[in-house]
Structure formats: C-alpha cells, structure tokens
C-alpha positions as CSV (number, residue, x, y, z in Angstrom):
1,X,0.0,0.0,-0.1
2,X,2.8,2.4,0.6
3,X,4.4,1.7,-2.7
4,X,0.7,2.3,-4.4
5,X,0.6,5.7,-2.1
6,X,4.2,6.9,-3.6
7,X,3.1,6.4,-6.8
8,X,-0.2,8.6,-6.4
9,X,2.1,11.1,-4.6
10,X,2.3,13.6,-7.2
11,X,-1.4,13.1,-8.0
12,X,-2.4,13.8,-4.5
13,X,0.1,16.7,-4.1
14,X,-1.5,18.2,-7.3
15,X,-4.9,17.8,-5.9
16,X,-4.0,19.4,-2.5
17,X,-2.3,22.5,-4.1
18,X,-5.8,22.9,-6.3
19,X,-7.9,22.3,-3.0
20,X,-5.8,25.0,-1.2
21,X,-6.0,27.4,-4.0
22,X,-9.7,26.8,-4.2
23,X,-9.9,27.3,-0.3
24,X,-8.5,30.8,-0.7
25,X,-11.1,31.6,-3.1
26,X,-14.1,30.3,-1.5
27,X,-15.2,31.7,2.0
28,X,-17.3,28.5,2.8
29,X,-14.9,26.4,4.8
30,X,-17.1,23.7,5.2
31,X,-17.4,22.9,1.6
32,X,-13.6,23.3,1.0
33,X,-13.2,20.5,3.8
34,X,-15.6,18.5,2.0
35,X,-13.7,19.0,-1.3
36,X,-10.4,18.3,0.3
37,X,-11.8,15.0,1.5
38,X,-13.0,13.7,-1.7
39,X,-9.7,14.6,-3.2
40,X,-8.1,12.6,-0.4
41,X,-10.4,9.6,-1.3
42,X,-9.7,9.8,-4.8
43,X,-5.9,9.3,-4.2
44,X,-6.5,6.3,-1.8
45,X,-8.8,4.6,-4.4
46,X,-6.0,5.1,-6.9
47,X,-3.3,3.7,-4.5
48,X,-5.7,0.6,-3.7
49,X,-6.1,0.4,-7.5
50,X,-2.5,0.3,-8.3
51,X,-1.8,-2.2,-5.6
52,X,-4.3,-4.6,-6.0
53,X,-6.0,-4.8,-9.1
54,X,-6.3,-8.3,-10.8
55,X,-3.5,-6.7,-13.7
56,X,-1.0,-4.1,-13.7
57,X,-2.5,-0.8,-14.4
58,X,-1.2,2.3,-16.4
59,X,-1.6,5.2,-13.6
60,X,-1.8,8.0,-16.7
61,X,-4.6,6.0,-18.4
62,X,-6.1,5.6,-15.2
63,X,-6.0,9.5,-14.5
64,X,-7.2,10.4,-18.1
65,X,-10.1,8.0,-17.5
66,X,-11.0,9.6,-14.1
67,X,-10.7,13.0,-15.6
68,X,-13.3,11.9,-18.7
69,X,-15.4,10.2,-16.2
70,X,-15.8,13.6,-14.5
71,X,-16.3,15.4,-17.5
72,X,-18.7,13.1,-19.0
73,X,-21.1,13.4,-15.8
74,X,-21.8,17.0,-17.1
75,X,-22.6,16.2,-20.7
76,X,-21.7,13.8,-23.6
77,X,-19.6,16.6,-25.4
78,X,-17.3,17.5,-22.6
79,X,-13.7,15.6,-22.7
80,X,-10.3,16.0,-21.9
81,X,-7.9,15.3,-24.6
82,X,-4.5,13.9,-23.8
83,X,-1.3,15.7,-25.0
84,X,-0.6,13.1,-27.7
85,X,-3.8,13.1,-29.0
86,X,-4.2,16.9,-28.8
87,X,-0.9,17.4,-30.8
88,X,-2.0,14.8,-33.3
89,X,-5.4,16.8,-33.7
90,X,-3.5,19.9,-34.4
91,X,-1.5,18.3,-37.1
92,X,-3.9,16.9,-38.9
93,X,-5.7,20.3,-38.7
94,X,-2.3,22.0,-40.3
95,X,-1.2,19.2,-42.7
96,X,-2.9,19.5,-45.9
97,X,-3.8,16.3,-47.7
98,X,-5.0,16.6,-51.5
99,X,-7.1,14.8,-53.9
100,X,-8.0,15.2,-57.5
101,X,-11.6,16.8,-56.7
102,X,-13.8,13.8,-58.4
103,X,-16.3,11.6,-57.6
104,X,-16.2,8.2,-58.6
105,X,-17.3,4.6,-58.8
106,X,-16.4,1.3,-60.4
107,X,-18.0,0.5,-64.0
108,X,-17.1,-2.4,-66.2
109,X,-13.7,-2.7,-63.9
110,X,-12.6,0.7,-64.5
111,X,-13.1,3.8,-62.4
112,X,-15.7,6.2,-63.7
113,X,-16.0,9.7,-63.2
114,X,-19.1,10.8,-62.3
115,X,-18.6,14.3,-61.2
116,X,-15.6,16.6,-61.5
117,X,-15.6,19.5,-59.2
118,X,-15.6,22.7,-61.0
119,X,-12.4,24.7,-60.5
120,X,-10.8,21.3,-59.0
121,X,-7.5,20.3,-60.0
122,X,-9.1,17.2,-62.3
123,X,-11.7,19.6,-63.9
124,X,-8.6,22.2,-64.6
125,X,-6.7,19.4,-66.5
126,X,-9.5,18.6,-68.6
127,X,-11.2,15.7,-66.8
128,X,-14.9,15.5,-67.3
129,X,-18.0,13.5,-65.7
130,X,-18.4,10.1,-68.0
131,X,-14.6,9.7,-68.4
132,X,-12.9,6.6,-67.2
133,X,-9.6,6.3,-65.4
134,X,-7.5,3.3,-66.2
135,X,-4.5,3.8,-64.5
136,X,-3.0,6.0,-61.7
137,X,0.8,6.4,-61.7
138,X,1.3,4.1,-64.1
139,X,-0.4,1.0,-62.2
140,X,-3.8,-0.3,-63.8
141,X,-6.9,0.0,-61.9
142,X,-9.1,-2.6,-63.8
143,X,-10.9,-5.1,-61.4
144,X,-9.7,-3.7,-58.1
145,X,-11.8,-2.6,-55.2
146,X,-12.8,1.1,-55.7
147,X,-10.8,2.2,-52.4
148,X,-7.7,0.2,-53.6
149,X,-8.1,1.9,-57.3
150,X,-8.2,5.6,-56.0
151,X,-5.8,4.8,-53.3
152,X,-3.1,6.6,-55.6
153,X,-5.0,9.5,-56.4
154,X,-4.7,10.5,-52.7
155,X,-1.5,12.4,-51.3
156,X,0.0,15.5,-50.0
157,X,-1.2,18.8,-51.7
158,X,1.2,20.1,-54.4
159,X,2.3,16.9,-55.5
160,X,1.8,15.8,-58.9
161,X,0.2,12.4,-60.1
162,X,-0.3,10.9,-63.6
163,X,-3.6,9.1,-64.5
164,X,-4.5,7.5,-67.8
165,X,-8.0,8.8,-69.0
166,X,-10.2,7.1,-71.7
167,X,-12.9,9.2,-72.8
168,X,-15.6,7.5,-75.0
169,X,-14.8,7.8,-78.4
170,X,-10.9,8.8,-77.9
171,X,-7.8,7.1,-77.5
172,X,-6.6,7.0,-73.9
173,X,-4.2,9.7,-72.8
174,X,-2.2,10.4,-69.8
175,X,-2.8,13.8,-67.9
176,X,-0.6,15.1,-65.0
177,X,-3.0,16.4,-62.1
178,X,-1.5,18.5,-59.5
179,X,-3.3,17.2,-56.0
180,X,-5.2,20.2,-54.1
181,X,-6.9,20.1,-50.9
182,X,-10.4,19.8,-51.9
183,X,-13.8,19.5,-50.4
184,X,-16.3,17.2,-51.9
185,X,-19.8,18.5,-53.3
186,X,-21.8,19.3,-50.3
187,X,-24.8,20.4,-52.5
188,X,-26.8,18.7,-55.0
189,X,-29.6,20.5,-57.1
190,X,-32.5,19.6,-59.3
191,X,-35.7,20.7,-60.7
192,X,-38.3,18.6,-58.7
193,X,-42.1,18.4,-60.1
194,X,-41.8,22.2,-61.1
195,X,-40.2,23.3,-58.2
196,X,-36.3,23.8,-57.0
197,X,-34.6,21.3,-54.8
198,X,-31.4,21.8,-53.0
199,X,-30.0,19.1,-50.7
200,X,-27.2,19.9,-48.5
201,X,-25.3,17.0,-47.2
202,X,-22.8,18.8,-44.6
203,X,-22.1,22.4,-43.4
204,X,-18.3,21.3,-43.2
205,X,-17.4,23.4,-46.3
206,X,-16.1,26.9,-46.5
207,X,-17.3,27.2,-50.0
208,X,-20.8,25.9,-49.1
209,X,-22.8,29.5,-49.5
210,X,-21.1,29.9,-52.9
211,X,-22.2,26.8,-54.1
212,X,-25.8,27.3,-53.1
213,X,-25.8,30.5,-54.6
214,X,-24.5,28.7,-57.9
215,X,-27.1,26.2,-57.6
216,X,-29.9,28.8,-57.1
217,X,-28.7,30.7,-60.7
218,X,-28.4,27.3,-62.1
219,X,-32.1,26.4,-61.0
220,X,-33.1,29.9,-61.9
221,X,-31.8,29.6,-65.6
222,X,-33.3,26.0,-65.9
223,X,-36.6,27.4,-65.1
224,X,-37.1,30.1,-67.0
225,X,-35.7,33.0,-64.8
226,X,-37.9,32.4,-61.8
227,X,-37.8,29.9,-59.1
228,X,-41.5,29.2,-58.2
229,X,-40.7,27.5,-55.0
230,X,-37.6,25.6,-53.4
231,X,-37.2,22.9,-51.4
232,X,-34.0,22.8,-48.8
233,X,-33.3,19.3,-48.0
234,X,-31.3,19.0,-44.4
235,X,-32.3,15.5,-43.7
236,X,-29.5,13.5,-42.3
237,X,-27.1,16.7,-42.1
238,X,-24.9,16.3,-39.3
239,X,-23.8,20.0,-39.2
240,X,-20.5,21.6,-39.4
241,X,-19.4,25.2,-39.7
242,X,-21.3,27.9,-37.6
243,X,-20.5,30.7,-40.1
244,X,-21.7,28.8,-42.9
245,X,-25.1,28.3,-41.3
246,X,-25.3,32.0,-40.5
247,X,-24.4,33.0,-44.0
248,X,-26.4,30.2,-45.5
249,X,-29.4,31.4,-43.6
250,X,-28.6,35.2,-44.7
251,X,-29.1,34.3,-48.4
252,X,-32.9,33.9,-47.5
253,X,-33.3,36.7,-45.0
254,X,-33.0,40.4,-45.2
255,X,-30.9,40.8,-42.2
256,X,-31.8,40.2,-38.6
257,X,-30.8,37.7,-36.1
258,X,-29.9,34.1,-37.2
259,X,-29.0,32.7,-33.7
260,X,-27.6,33.7,-30.3
261,X,-25.2,31.5,-28.3
262,X,-25.4,31.9,-24.7
263,X,-23.2,31.1,-21.7
264,X,-23.5,31.3,-18.0
265,X,-23.3,35.0,-17.7
266,X,-25.2,37.5,-19.9
267,X,-21.7,38.9,-20.9
268,X,-20.8,35.5,-22.6
269,X,-24.1,35.8,-25.2
270,X,-23.1,36.2,-28.8
271,X,-25.3,37.4,-31.5
272,X,-25.1,36.4,-35.0
273,X,-26.9,38.3,-37.8
274,X,-27.5,37.9,-41.6
275,X,-26.2,40.3,-43.9
276,X,-29.1,42.6,-45.3
277,X,-30.5,41.8,-48.9
278,X,-32.0,38.3,-49.2
279,X,-31.6,36.6,-53.0
280,X,-35.4,35.7,-53.6
281,X,-37.7,37.6,-51.0
282,X,-40.9,36.3,-52.9
283,X,-39.8,32.8,-53.3
284,X,-41.8,30.0,-51.1
285,X,-39.3,27.9,-49.1
286,X,-39.8,24.5,-47.4
287,X,-37.3,23.1,-45.1
288,X,-36.9,19.2,-44.9
289,X,-35.6,17.9,-41.2
290,X,-35.6,14.6,-39.8
291,X,-33.9,13.1,-36.6
292,X,-30.4,13.0,-38.1
293,X,-30.4,16.9,-38.9
294,X,-28.3,18.4,-36.1
295,X,-26.3,21.6,-35.2
296,X,-25.8,24.0,-37.9
297,X,-28.3,22.3,-39.9
298,X,-30.7,23.1,-36.9
299,X,-29.7,26.6,-36.8
300,X,-30.9,27.2,-40.5
301,X,-34.1,25.3,-39.9
302,X,-34.7,27.4,-36.8
303,X,-33.8,30.7,-38.0
304,X,-36.0,30.2,-41.3
305,X,-39.0,29.4,-39.2
306,X,-38.8,31.7,-36.5
307,X,-38.3,34.6,-39.0
308,X,-41.4,33.6,-40.8
309,X,-39.4,32.8,-44.1
310,X,-39.9,29.0,-44.5
311,X,-42.2,26.1,-43.5
312,X,-40.4,23.1,-42.2
313,X,-41.5,19.8,-42.8
314,X,-40.6,16.2,-41.9
315,X,-39.5,15.1,-38.3
316,X,-38.2,16.6,-35.2
317,X,-34.6,17.1,-35.4
318,X,-31.6,16.0,-33.2
319,X,-31.3,18.5,-30.8
320,X,-27.5,19.3,-30.7
321,X,-27.6,23.0,-29.4
322,X,-24.8,23.1,-27.4
323,X,-20.9,25.0,-28.1
324,X,-17.8,23.1,-27.3
325,X,-14.5,25.2,-26.5
326,X,-11.3,24.0,-27.0
327,X,-9.3,25.3,-24.0
328,X,-5.5,24.2,-24.2
329,X,-3.9,23.2,-20.6
330,X,-0.7,24.7,-19.3
331,X,2.5,23.0,-19.8
332,X,1.2,21.2,-23.0
333,X,-1.1,18.8,-20.9
334,X,-3.7,18.2,-23.6
335,X,-7.0,20.2,-23.7
336,X,-10.4,20.2,-22.3
337,X,-13.2,20.4,-24.6
338,X,-15.9,22.0,-22.6
339,X,-19.4,23.0,-23.2
340,X,-19.5,26.3,-22.8
341,X,-22.8,28.0,-24.6
342,X,-26.1,26.8,-25.7
343,X,-27.7,28.0,-29.4
344,X,-31.0,29.8,-29.4
345,X,-33.0,30.3,-32.4
346,X,-34.0,33.9,-33.0
347,X,-37.6,33.7,-30.8
348,X,-35.1,32.7,-27.9
349,X,-36.0,28.9,-28.1
350,X,-32.9,26.6,-27.1
351,X,-32.2,24.0,-29.4
352,X,-30.4,21.5,-27.1
353,X,-32.3,18.4,-26.2
354,X,-35.4,19.6,-28.4
355,X,-34.3,20.2,-31.7
356,X,-36.8,21.9,-34.2
357,X,-40.3,20.8,-34.5
358,X,-41.7,21.0,-37.8
359,X,-44.6,22.8,-39.0
360,X,-45.8,19.6,-40.6
361,X,-45.0,16.3,-39.0
362,X,-44.5,14.0,-42.1
363,X,-43.0,10.5,-41.9
364,X,-40.9,8.8,-44.5
365,X,-42.1,5.2,-43.7
366,X,-45.5,3.7,-43.4
367,X,-47.6,3.4,-40.2
368,X,-46.6,1.4,-37.5
369,X,-49.3,2.2,-35.1
370,X,-46.8,4.3,-32.9
371,X,-44.1,6.6,-32.9
372,X,-40.7,4.8,-33.1
373,X,-38.2,6.0,-30.5
374,X,-35.4,7.8,-32.4
375,X,-31.7,8.5,-31.2
376,X,-31.5,12.1,-30.4
377,X,-29.2,14.5,-28.5
378,X,-31.6,13.5,-25.3
379,X,-30.9,9.7,-25.8
380,X,-27.6,10.4,-24.4
381,X,-26.6,9.7,-20.9
382,X,-26.3,12.8,-18.9
383,X,-27.1,15.0,-22.2
384,X,-27.3,18.7,-21.4
385,X,-30.8,19.4,-20.0
386,X,-32.9,22.2,-21.6
387,X,-34.2,25.1,-19.5
388,X,-37.5,24.9,-21.3
389,X,-39.3,21.8,-19.8
390,X,-42.6,22.2,-21.7
391,X,-43.5,19.1,-23.8
392,X,-41.7,18.9,-26.9
393,X,-42.4,15.5,-28.2
394,X,-44.1,14.4,-31.6
395,X,-47.7,13.2,-31.2
396,X,-48.8,10.1,-33.4
397,X,-51.9,11.8,-34.1
398,X,-50.0,14.9,-35.7
399,X,-47.8,12.8,-38.0
400,X,-49.0,12.3,-41.8
401,X,-47.8,9.0,-43.0
402,X,-47.5,7.5,-46.5
403,X,-50.7,5.5,-47.7
404,X,-50.4,1.7,-47.6
405,X,-50.1,2.0,-51.4
406,X,-47.2,4.2,-51.4
407,X,-44.2,2.7,-53.5
408,X,-41.5,2.0,-51.1
409,X,-38.9,3.4,-53.6
410,X,-40.4,6.9,-53.8
411,X,-39.8,9.6,-51.1
412,X,-42.8,10.6,-49.5
413,X,-41.6,13.6,-47.5
414,X,-40.3,15.2,-50.5
415,X,-43.7,14.6,-52.4
416,X,-45.5,16.3,-49.5
417,X,-42.9,19.4,-49.7
418,X,-44.2,19.7,-53.5
419,X,-47.3,19.7,-52.6
420,X,-47.2,22.3,-49.7
421,X,-45.4,24.6,-52.2
422,X,-47.9,24.3,-55.0
423,X,-50.9,24.8,-52.6
424,X,-52.3,27.4,-50.2
425,X,-51.3,24.7,-47.3
426,X,-48.0,27.0,-47.4
427,X,-49.9,29.9,-46.4
428,X,-51.8,28.3,-43.9
429,X,-48.9,26.7,-42.2
430,X,-47.2,30.1,-42.2
431,X,-50.2,31.8,-40.5
432,X,-50.0,28.8,-37.8
433,X,-46.5,29.4,-37.3
434,X,-46.9,32.9,-36.7
435,X,-49.6,32.4,-34.2
436,X,-47.5,29.8,-32.3
437,X,-44.8,32.4,-31.8
438,X,-46.8,35.2,-30.9
439,X,-48.1,33.0,-27.8
C-alpha cells in the first residue's frame, strides 16, 4: 500500500494544491473541507487500484479516464484530450492532404468519373464526368476494389500524379494532375416536379454558401428565370461550420438575427446576424428535417422558421444545441473540450435536447401504429438539460404517414413538400407558425 501511495503522491500533491487555491477563493470552509476529503479519497482509491487490481494498471491512463469520467458526468460532449491526441489533432488540421476533386464509382472494372468539381484540379486538367480512369501513376486499376483503385490519387497537396484517362470515342491519354486540398460537393440540386430542390449534405465546407448561390442561379436559368418554390433538404445533415450556417440562412433573410449563443453569464452571449439583402424575397421555401438533422442544420431550419421565411416539414431534428470550446491546458498537458454555450433560435428557444419541431410532421415510412423511438441528443446519458421543460415530443396523431399503397422507393416527405409549395397549405402553415410564435 505504501508503494501505491508513493506512486500517486504527485497526483495527491496536485490535488491538494488545487484544493488550497480553491480554499483561498471560497469563503465556505465547510465546503472546502468536503472537497479536500473527496480529493484524498480519490488518491486512496488510486493507491488501492494500483496495488490490488488483478492486472498491472497504467496510472496515466487511469487518471485520464478519471478526468473523462468527471467531464462526461456534465454532458456527453465535454472531454479531456491527452497531450499526444491533442498534438495529432492539431497536426491533422495544419497538414494539407490533397486529392483530384472527383466523385467516382466502378463500372466495367474501371474507375468512372461521375462528377468533377468545378475549378478542382481534375476539372482544370480537362477531366470531365463520363470519363474513365484506367491507371494511376502507371498502375492499372482494372478489376480492383474502388478504395484500392483510387488510393494512388490521394497524397500531399502540391504533389503531381499521372492518371490515364479514357474518354468514350477517344484514345486513352495520360494527364498530369496536381493534387489540391479539395472538399467534396456538399450541394446537389435539380428541378423536382416544377419546383427547385437543393440537398445540403454537410456544413463542413467553406464554399457552401457560394455553391448554394451557384445552384440557385442554375435552377433559375433552368426554370426560365423564376424559381416558383424551393425545397432545402437538410435531412441527415450532421452540421458543420457555424459561419456557413449563418451565411446560408442569410441568403434567404433580409438581415436580422440568425441565432444567439449564450453562456452562463449574460456577458457571454454572442449574437449572429444575416447580411441585408436576401436573394429571392418572394420565393416560397420548405425545409426538410429528420432526427439526423443536427447542429448547423438546426440553426438554419430554426432561423428560417422563426423568421417566418420557410415552412419546416418532416420529423423533429436531433437537438444538438450546445457549443464546445477547446481550451489548451498549461504546460502542454493536452486540452479540455468543454461545453460553454447553448444555441438559441431568433425567438429565444434553445435547440439543446429539443431540436426543431416541424410545422408539418410527415413520416418517410408507413404507419406502424406508434411513434418509433429515434436516437437524438436527449438519448445520450447526462445530456445537457434544456431549461424549457414544456413538452416537446411528437404526437402520433399529428404525424402524416404514407398511404399503404405508396411505393417503397419514392420519397413521401419530398412529395408532401412539393404539394405544400404548390397549394394554399403553405400560407396556412405560415399563419399557424406566426400564431404559435406570438403565444
């Protein structure tokens, strides 16, 4: 036991120093005494574990686990990041890995280019959708698994790679492409039954707002100069960059608040506003959400809903409405990822643990007689409680389900979104939305 106590001596000394510093700050000596006793208990438990556990334990790993255990009791997103892990994370952010900027699949044993990102390295080198890649750096790709076939395309940004390209009707040719740091397309768009449709896969793309603007211009041209209605599909979008959620919302708002992030003190509040001048002020908008729509996706849905700019349709979103700050620890001792703020929509509603409730609840799947339990933020152990305790669950009787005859391969939520845009249901839902906000 003495050996165990000596091993944990440094830990105990640090704990006692922390307790002493704390005692100087706090006037409540009784509470200080309890805190000190708990820290001594922690050291005693560590000593017993080191001395008596069935296998030899790594003290450092044990302490890291204890730290994370304490933080996870606060909420599931707060954690301690050890020094080695934190260093690797920082290096991963700084080091730029590159690619060719293409989306591919296997067809006929070859790599087929389904899409070349405009202004990407492959596009600039002359590669287009419909081309086939037969070799990478001289190594043939025929009949390889897709991951193995494209492995050679990846590398450090700035390094060149030679790919052999086959364009139907032409002879194969070698093209040198200089790898760049590229992001995959986060936006898909098309005309859907006479209205515009934009699918946003992620907000982790610093070109997202520009890409959406470009997609809207393409839809406008394709539809004869006017987009009669727009569907913004945020289903299963896990979020991403805060600045992109603000600027994307700003495309459809004429200035004003998009969200606020509020901490423990009033002075910790930050407010984010859209730039004046929305693109299409008279265009009807429906936003699609589901339980997989989280964080930045919820910010956009909540802002457009609260500002009366869009109807939200689908299912209640995930409810990730908290902000984590990364705080480096002194002396290179890793970092603390700590929840420091909650997100609020323009009307002052917290997203955390509740999510965004659609104006029209529509199921993608057929009626099973009850609302199936979905995994959301409030499914986590020790999730951060929302101060608003009013009921925010979906009610079975409010959900619109596909008819029994509905084809399994057709998107019922998307069809209902089109119907809403094309009928007076849109105006009715906006009126109901406004009434609910005024209560």
